[in-house]
C-alpha positions as CSV (number, residue, x, y, z in Angstrom):
1,M,-15.0,12.5,-39.3
2,A,-13.5,9.3,-38.2
3,A,-15.6,6.5,-36.8
4,G,-15.8,7.6,-32.6
5,Q,-14.3,11.1,-33.1
6,R,-15.6,13.9,-30.9
7,V,-16.7,17.3,-32.8
8,I,-15.6,20.6,-30.8
9,H,-17.3,23.9,-31.4
10,L,-17.9,27.1,-29.9
11,N,-21.4,28.2,-29.6
12,Q,-22.6,31.6,-30.0
13,N,-22.0,32.6,-26.5
14,G,-18.4,31.1,-26.7
15,A,-18.7,28.0,-24.6
16,V,-16.9,25.3,-26.1
17,I,-19.1,21.9,-26.5
18,A,-17.9,18.5,-27.5
19,R,-20.2,16.3,-29.1
20,N,-19.8,12.6,-29.7
21,P,-20.7,10.5,-32.9
22,K,-24.4,10.6,-31.8
23,G,-24.2,14.0,-31.7
24,E,-24.9,14.0,-27.9
25,V,-23.2,16.7,-25.3
26,A,-19.8,15.2,-24.3
27,F,-18.5,18.2,-22.5
28,H,-20.1,21.7,-22.1
29,S,-17.3,24.3,-20.6
30,A,-20.1,26.7,-19.7
31,T,-21.9,24.2,-17.0
32,G,-18.7,21.4,-16.7
33,A,-21.4,19.1,-18.0
34,I,-20.3,15.6,-19.2
35,D,-23.6,13.7,-19.9
36,S,-22.5,11.9,-23.2
37,D,-24.4,8.9,-23.8
38,W,-25.2,8.2,-19.9
39,R,-27.3,5.0,-21.0
40,S,-24.3,3.1,-21.8
41,R,-23.0,3.5,-18.5
42,I,-25.6,0.9,-17.3
43,D,-23.6,-1.9,-17.4
44,K,-22.5,-4.7,-15.7
45,R,-21.9,-2.5,-12.3
46,F,-25.3,-2.6,-12.0
47,T,-25.4,-6.3,-11.7
48,S,-22.9,-6.2,-9.2
49,L,-24.8,-3.6,-7.3
50,R,-27.7,-6.2,-7.2
51,G,-25.1,-9.1,-6.1
52,A,-24.0,-6.7,-3.0
53,A,-27.7,-6.4,-2.0
54,A,-28.4,-10.0,-2.5
55,L,-25.5,-10.8,-0.3
56,I,-26.2,-8.0,2.6
57,V,-29.7,-10.1,2.6
58,M,-28.6,-13.5,2.7
59,L,-25.6,-12.6,5.6
60,A,-28.2,-10.7,7.3
61,H,-30.6,-13.6,7.6
62,Y,-27.6,-16.0,8.5
63,Q,-26.3,-13.8,11.0
64,Y,-29.5,-13.4,12.7
65,I,-29.8,-17.3,13.1
66,G,-26.4,-17.3,14.4
67,F,-23.6,-16.9,11.8
68,L,-20.3,-15.4,13.2
69,P,-21.9,-13.9,16.4
70,A,-18.9,-12.3,17.2
71,L,-18.9,-10.3,14.2
72,P,-22.4,-9.1,13.5
73,A,-21.7,-7.0,10.7
74,F,-24.8,-7.6,8.4
75,K,-27.3,-8.6,11.5
76,Y,-30.4,-6.7,11.2
77,S,-29.4,-5.3,7.9
78,G,-31.3,-7.1,5.2
79,Q,-34.1,-4.3,4.8
80,C,-31.0,-2.2,3.4
81,G,-30.3,-4.8,0.9
82,L,-34.0,-4.9,-0.1
83,M,-34.3,-1.0,-0.4
84,V,-31.3,-1.3,-3.3
85,F,-33.3,-4.2,-4.8
86,F,-36.5,-2.2,-5.0
87,F,-34.8,0.9,-6.1
88,L,-32.7,-0.5,-8.7
89,S,-35.1,-2.6,-10.1
90,S,-37.3,0.2,-10.9
91,F,-34.8,2.2,-12.3
92,L,-33.6,-0.7,-14.6
93,L,-37.2,-1.5,-15.8
94,C,-37.8,2.2,-16.5
95,H,-34.6,2.1,-18.9
96,S,-35.7,-1.0,-20.3
97,L,-39.4,0.0,-20.9
98,A,-38.5,3.5,-22.0
99,S,-35.8,2.2,-24.4
100,D,-38.0,0.0,-26.2
101,P,-38.6,1.7,-29.9
102,N,-42.5,1.0,-29.7
103,W,-42.7,3.1,-26.2
104,A,-43.3,6.5,-27.7
105,A,-45.5,5.8,-30.6
106,R,-47.1,2.5,-29.8
107,P,-46.6,2.1,-25.7
108,H,-49.1,-0.7,-25.4
109,L,-46.6,-2.9,-27.2
110,S,-43.9,-1.9,-25.1
111,V,-45.9,-2.8,-22.3
112,L,-46.9,-6.0,-23.8
113,T,-43.5,-7.2,-24.0
114,Y,-42.3,-5.7,-20.6
115,S,-45.2,-7.9,-19.0
116,I,-44.2,-11.2,-20.4
117,N,-40.7,-10.6,-19.8
118,R,-41.8,-10.1,-16.0
119,I,-43.8,-13.0,-16.2
120,F,-41.1,-15.2,-17.5
121,R,-38.3,-13.5,-15.6
122,I,-40.3,-14.6,-12.1
123,F,-42.8,-17.3,-12.2
124,P,-41.0,-20.1,-13.8
125,L,-38.1,-19.9,-11.2
126,L,-40.6,-19.0,-8.0
127,G,-42.8,-21.6,-9.0
128,V,-39.9,-24.5,-8.9
129,V,-38.5,-23.1,-5.7
130,I,-41.9,-22.8,-4.2
131,G,-42.7,-26.9,-5.5
132,L,-39.2,-28.0,-4.0
133,T,-39.4,-26.3,-0.7
134,Y,-43.0,-27.8,-0.5
135,W,-42.0,-31.2,-1.7
136,N,-39.1,-31.7,1.0
137,G,-41.0,-29.5,3.9
138,S,-37.7,-27.5,4.0
139,S,-39.4,-23.9,4.8
140,F,-41.9,-21.5,4.0
141,F,-45.0,-23.8,4.5
142,L,-46.7,-25.7,7.3
143,P,-47.2,-29.3,6.5
144,S,-51.1,-28.8,6.4
145,T,-50.7,-26.4,3.4
146,T,-52.1,-27.6,-0.1
147,C,-49.6,-27.2,-3.0
148,W,-51.9,-24.7,-4.6
149,E,-52.6,-22.8,-1.1
150,A,-48.9,-22.4,-1.0
151,L,-49.0,-20.8,-4.7
152,R,-51.4,-18.7,-3.7
153,L,-49.8,-17.4,-0.4
154,S,-46.7,-16.7,-2.1
155,L,-48.4,-14.3,-4.6
156,T,-50.7,-12.5,-2.3
157,L,-49.9,-9.1,-0.5
158,G,-49.3,-9.6,3.3
159,Q,-49.6,-13.3,3.5
160,A,-46.4,-14.2,1.5
161,P,-44.2,-16.2,4.0
162,G,-40.6,-15.6,5.0
163,V,-38.5,-13.8,2.6
164,L,-41.3,-14.8,0.0
165,W,-43.3,-11.4,1.2
166,T,-41.0,-9.2,-1.5
167,I,-42.2,-11.2,-4.7
168,P,-46.0,-9.9,-4.6
169,V,-44.7,-6.3,-3.5
170,E,-42.7,-6.3,-6.7
171,L,-45.5,-7.9,-8.6
172,T,-47.7,-5.3,-7.6
173,F,-45.3,-2.3,-8.4
174,Y,-44.5,-4.0,-11.8
175,L,-48.4,-3.1,-12.5
176,Y,-47.8,0.5,-11.5
177,L,-44.5,1.2,-13.2
178,P,-45.9,1.7,-16.8
179,I,-48.2,3.9,-15.6
180,V,-45.9,5.9,-13.0
181,L,-43.2,6.3,-16.0
182,A,-45.9,7.5,-18.6
183,L,-47.0,10.4,-16.2
184,A,-43.3,11.2,-15.1
185,L,-41.7,11.4,-18.2
186,P,-43.6,14.1,-19.7
187,A,-44.0,15.8,-16.4
188,T,-40.5,16.2,-16.0
189,R,-39.4,17.6,-19.7
190,A,-39.6,21.1,-18.3
191,R,-37.7,22.3,-16.0
192,L,-40.2,23.8,-13.5
193,G,-42.0,20.4,-14.1
194,G,-38.8,18.6,-12.8
195,A,-38.6,20.6,-9.7
196,A,-41.7,20.3,-8.5
197,L,-42.2,16.7,-8.8
198,A,-38.7,16.3,-7.2
199,S,-40.1,18.7,-4.5
200,V,-43.3,16.6,-4.3
201,F,-41.4,13.2,-3.6
202,L,-39.1,14.8,-1.4
203,G,-42.0,16.3,0.8
204,W,-43.7,12.8,0.5
205,C,-40.5,11.2,2.1
206,I,-40.3,13.8,4.9
207,A,-44.0,13.5,5.6
208,I,-43.7,9.5,5.8
209,A,-40.7,10.0,8.2
210,V,-42.6,12.5,10.7
211,V,-45.4,10.4,10.8
212,R,-43.7,7.0,11.6
213,H,-42.0,9.1,14.0
214,E,-45.0,9.5,15.8
215,G,-46.4,6.1,15.4
216,V,-48.7,6.8,12.9
217,R,-49.9,3.8,11.3
218,A,-49.0,3.3,7.4
219,G,-51.9,4.4,5.4
220,P,-52.7,4.0,1.5
221,W,-50.8,7.7,1.0
222,M,-48.0,6.2,2.3
223,T,-48.0,2.6,0.9
224,L,-49.8,3.2,-2.6
225,G,-51.9,0.2,-1.5
226,F,-49.0,-2.3,-1.4
227,H,-46.1,-1.6,0.7
228,H,-44.5,1.1,3.2
229,Y,-41.4,0.9,0.8
230,A,-43.4,2.3,-2.1
231,N,-41.1,5.6,-2.2
232,S,-38.3,3.5,-3.1
233,F,-40.2,2.1,-6.1
234,V,-41.1,5.5,-6.9
235,G,-37.9,7.0,-6.5
236,G,-36.3,5.1,-9.0
237,V,-39.0,5.7,-11.6
238,L,-38.2,9.6,-10.5
239,L,-34.5,9.6,-11.0
240,Y,-34.7,7.8,-14.5
241,T,-37.3,10.3,-15.7
242,L,-35.1,13.3,-14.3
243,I,-32.1,12.2,-15.8
244,A,-33.2,11.0,-19.3
245,N,-34.9,14.5,-19.6
246,G,-31.9,16.4,-18.6
247,R,-33.0,17.8,-15.7
248,I,-30.3,15.9,-13.6
249,R,-26.7,16.0,-15.4
250,F,-23.3,14.8,-14.4
251,P,-20.9,17.7,-14.0
252,R,-17.4,17.0,-12.9
253,S,-18.3,19.0,-9.6
254,A,-20.7,16.3,-8.6
255,A,-18.3,13.4,-8.7
256,W,-18.3,13.5,-4.9
257,V,-21.7,11.8,-5.1
258,A,-20.2,8.6,-5.7
259,A,-18.2,8.7,-2.2
260,I,-20.7,10.4,-0.1
261,A,-23.9,8.0,-1.1
262,P,-22.4,4.6,-0.6
263,L,-20.7,6.1,2.6
264,A,-24.0,7.1,3.9
265,F,-25.6,3.6,3.0
266,V,-22.8,1.8,5.0
267,L,-23.4,4.1,7.9
268,A,-27.3,3.6,8.1
269,M,-26.7,-0.2,8.4
270,P,-27.4,-1.2,12.1
271,F,-24.0,-2.5,12.9
272,C,-22.1,0.7,12.1
273,W,-24.7,2.8,13.6
274,F,-24.7,1.2,16.9
275,A,-21.3,0.1,17.0
276,F,-19.8,3.5,16.3
277,L,-22.2,6.0,17.7
278,R,-23.9,3.9,20.4
279,H,-20.9,1.7,21.3
280,D,-22.8,-1.5,21.3
281,P,-21.6,-3.8,18.4
282,W,-23.9,-6.7,19.3
283,M,-27.1,-4.4,18.9
284,A,-28.8,-5.1,22.1
285,E,-31.3,-2.6,21.7
286,L,-32.6,-4.4,18.6
287,A,-33.2,-7.5,20.2
288,A,-36.4,-5.6,22.2
289,P,-39.8,-5.8,20.7
290,G,-40.5,-3.0,18.1
291,A,-36.8,-1.6,18.1
292,W,-36.0,-3.2,14.7
293,Q,-39.3,-1.6,13.4
294,S,-38.7,1.8,15.0
295,Y,-34.8,1.8,13.4
296,Y,-36.0,1.2,9.9
297,D,-38.8,3.7,10.4
298,A,-36.1,6.4,10.6
299,I,-34.1,4.5,7.9
300,F,-36.4,3.7,4.7
301,P,-38.2,7.2,4.2
302,F,-35.1,8.5,3.3
303,A,-33.5,5.2,1.2
304,P,-34.2,6.6,-1.9
305,L,-32.3,9.4,-1.7
306,V,-29.1,7.5,-0.6
307,V,-29.6,4.6,-3.1
308,G,-30.3,7.1,-5.7
309,G,-27.1,8.9,-5.0
310,I,-25.5,5.2,-5.4
311,V,-27.0,5.1,-8.8
312,Y,-26.0,8.2,-9.9
313,G,-22.5,7.8,-8.9
314,L,-22.0,4.7,-11.1
315,L,-23.6,6.7,-14.0
316,H,-21.3,9.6,-13.6
317,P,-18.5,9.2,-15.9
318,S,-15.6,9.8,-13.4
319,E,-13.8,6.8,-11.9
320,S,-14.5,6.2,-8.2
321,L,-13.9,3.7,-5.6
322,L,-17.9,2.5,-6.0
323,S,-17.1,2.0,-9.4
324,R,-14.1,-0.1,-9.0
325,V,-15.8,-2.1,-6.3
326,M,-18.9,-2.7,-8.4
327,R,-16.3,-4.4,-10.9
328,I,-15.4,-7.2,-8.8
329,G,-16.2,-10.2,-10.3
330,L,-17.9,-12.0,-7.6
331,L,-20.4,-9.3,-6.9
332,R,-21.3,-9.6,-10.7
333,K,-21.8,-13.2,-10.6
334,T,-23.9,-12.9,-7.2
335,G,-25.9,-10.4,-9.2
336,E,-26.5,-12.6,-12.2
337,L,-27.9,-15.4,-9.6
338,S,-29.3,-13.0,-7.4
339,F,-33.1,-13.9,-7.7
340,G,-32.0,-17.8,-7.1
341,V,-29.7,-16.8,-4.0
342,Y,-32.5,-14.5,-2.5
343,L,-35.2,-17.6,-3.0
344,V,-33.1,-20.7,-1.9
345,H,-30.8,-19.2,0.8
346,V,-33.3,-19.6,3.8
347,P,-34.5,-23.2,2.4
348,M,-30.8,-24.1,2.6
349,I,-29.8,-23.1,6.1
350,V,-33.0,-24.7,7.3
351,L,-32.0,-27.9,5.4
352,F,-28.7,-28.0,6.8
353,G,-29.4,-26.6,10.3
354,S,-32.2,-29.0,10.8
355,R,-30.1,-32.0,10.1
356,Y,-26.6,-30.7,11.4
357,G,-27.0,-28.0,13.5
358,F,-26.3,-24.2,13.4
359,G,-22.6,-24.4,13.5
360,P,-20.1,-22.1,11.4
361,L,-19.3,-25.0,9.3
362,Q,-23.2,-25.6,8.6
363,F,-23.8,-22.0,7.6
364,L,-20.4,-22.1,5.2
365,A,-21.9,-25.3,3.9
366,A,-25.3,-23.5,3.4
367,I,-23.9,-20.6,1.3
368,A,-21.6,-22.9,-0.8
369,A,-24.9,-25.0,-1.5
370,T,-27.1,-21.6,-2.0
371,F,-24.8,-20.4,-4.8
372,A,-24.7,-24.3,-6.7
373,A,-28.2,-24.6,-6.7
374,A,-28.8,-21.0,-8.0
375,A,-26.2,-21.7,-10.5
376,V,-27.9,-24.9,-11.4
377,L,-31.4,-23.2,-11.4
378,S,-30.1,-20.1,-13.4
379,A,-28.6,-22.5,-16.2
380,L,-32.1,-24.9,-16.3
381,I,-34.9,-22.5,-15.6
382,E,-34.0,-18.8,-15.1
383,K,-32.3,-18.2,-18.3
384,P,-34.0,-20.4,-20.8
385,A,-37.3,-19.0,-19.4
386,I,-36.5,-15.4,-19.6
387,A,-34.7,-16.3,-23.2
388,F,-38.2,-17.9,-24.3
389,G,-40.0,-15.1,-22.9
390,R,-38.1,-12.6,-25.2
391,E,-38.8,-14.8,-28.0
392,F,-42.5,-14.9,-27.0
393,G,-42.8,-11.2,-27.2
394,Y,-40.8,-11.2,-30.6
395,W,-43.4,-13.6,-32.2
396,L,-46.1,-11.8,-30.9
397,L,-45.1,-8.5,-32.0
398,A,-44.3,-9.8,-35.6
399,R,-47.9,-11.0,-35.8
400,R,-49.2,-7.2,-35.5
401,P,-49.2,-5.1,-38.4
402,A,-45.8,-3.0,-38.1
403,S,-45.6,0.7,-38.4
404,P,-43.2,1.9,-41.1
405,A,-41.8,4.6,-39.0
406,I,-41.1,2.2,-35.9
407,P,-39.1,-0.9,-36.9
408,L,-39.1,-4.1,-34.5
409,L,-35.9,-4.1,-32.9
410,R,-34.5,-6.8,-30.8
411,G,-32.6,-6.4,-27.5
412,S,-35.0,-3.8,-26.0
413,S,-35.8,-5.5,-22.8
414,R,-33.8,-6.5,-19.7
């Protein structure tokens, strides 16, 4: 058989089955499934999706301050971008962790390298940005705050200032993720287990929506002890395990998900909801105290279903508008710089606004400066730190006795 050639045969029931060179089912005539090597479809389009989320957050914050007030398309939409960030981060980290060759037999080694990669992915760039903003007093901290107090606040749940509030939320779930993944993977191997876990998750989301509608305060059952967006993180883990265990497949008939899920996401953004359904494109209602929170209380419980649909649409092998959009170079580049863009976009507009005012030119200058600073920080801090963390993880593993059955492989961590 030539390299890359598919093998086609009939099974005992007469179904036509095509397999790729790895032996994975590429097409099954009885089910219409086209599931070949779905992991290979986790590609640069997911970086672009992260870039789209970063742009939504940045433009939402800038429009809230006053950028392009005549067309507030992204105003109040920052939480939508964050829900994509949270779900996508969870899904991709599950892929990275479960793809580690040590995960099955020596999961503690996988968790070790996972932890090292997370530390060097987050802390070097975060520390530099906190240090710079503390030094020039551009944002985040009061003048009376000491440097160590600034660092402590930035890593403390419920106390991190401004956009930094997401950092301790993500760090907390990074601690949960290996445990949740280790429990969910075996639980979803059986069809009944997968259906039961998916049903419990859906019931959880519905229960969150009901109690938030009734004004009940967020409890530990909803937040898992760290945030009420916890269902977005858990949703990313659940989707990965259901796909990895074949509980969710990619039949041709499901190609519509790639169109419906992004449309639902766009319609859930405040501008679309108020402009098309309330005939109020300036969203005057959301300016009232508590209105913004009430709006997202109706959105976030079901966000994992919508964002999960977007991820599924990108994984589906059929070509779609979603897939073509996520191949746009600007989105991919923004995704590569997304962490830096997220950290510095507020300090930049504060810096420009405090000196030159908040006109259109100042906002455009802040956007340009944000991308420039993110690119410099990526080249000088972020990428070297990630590479060092990866090499440090390899070095630690190399010092341990290697199992003859499990080779030490590189390239398994994100």
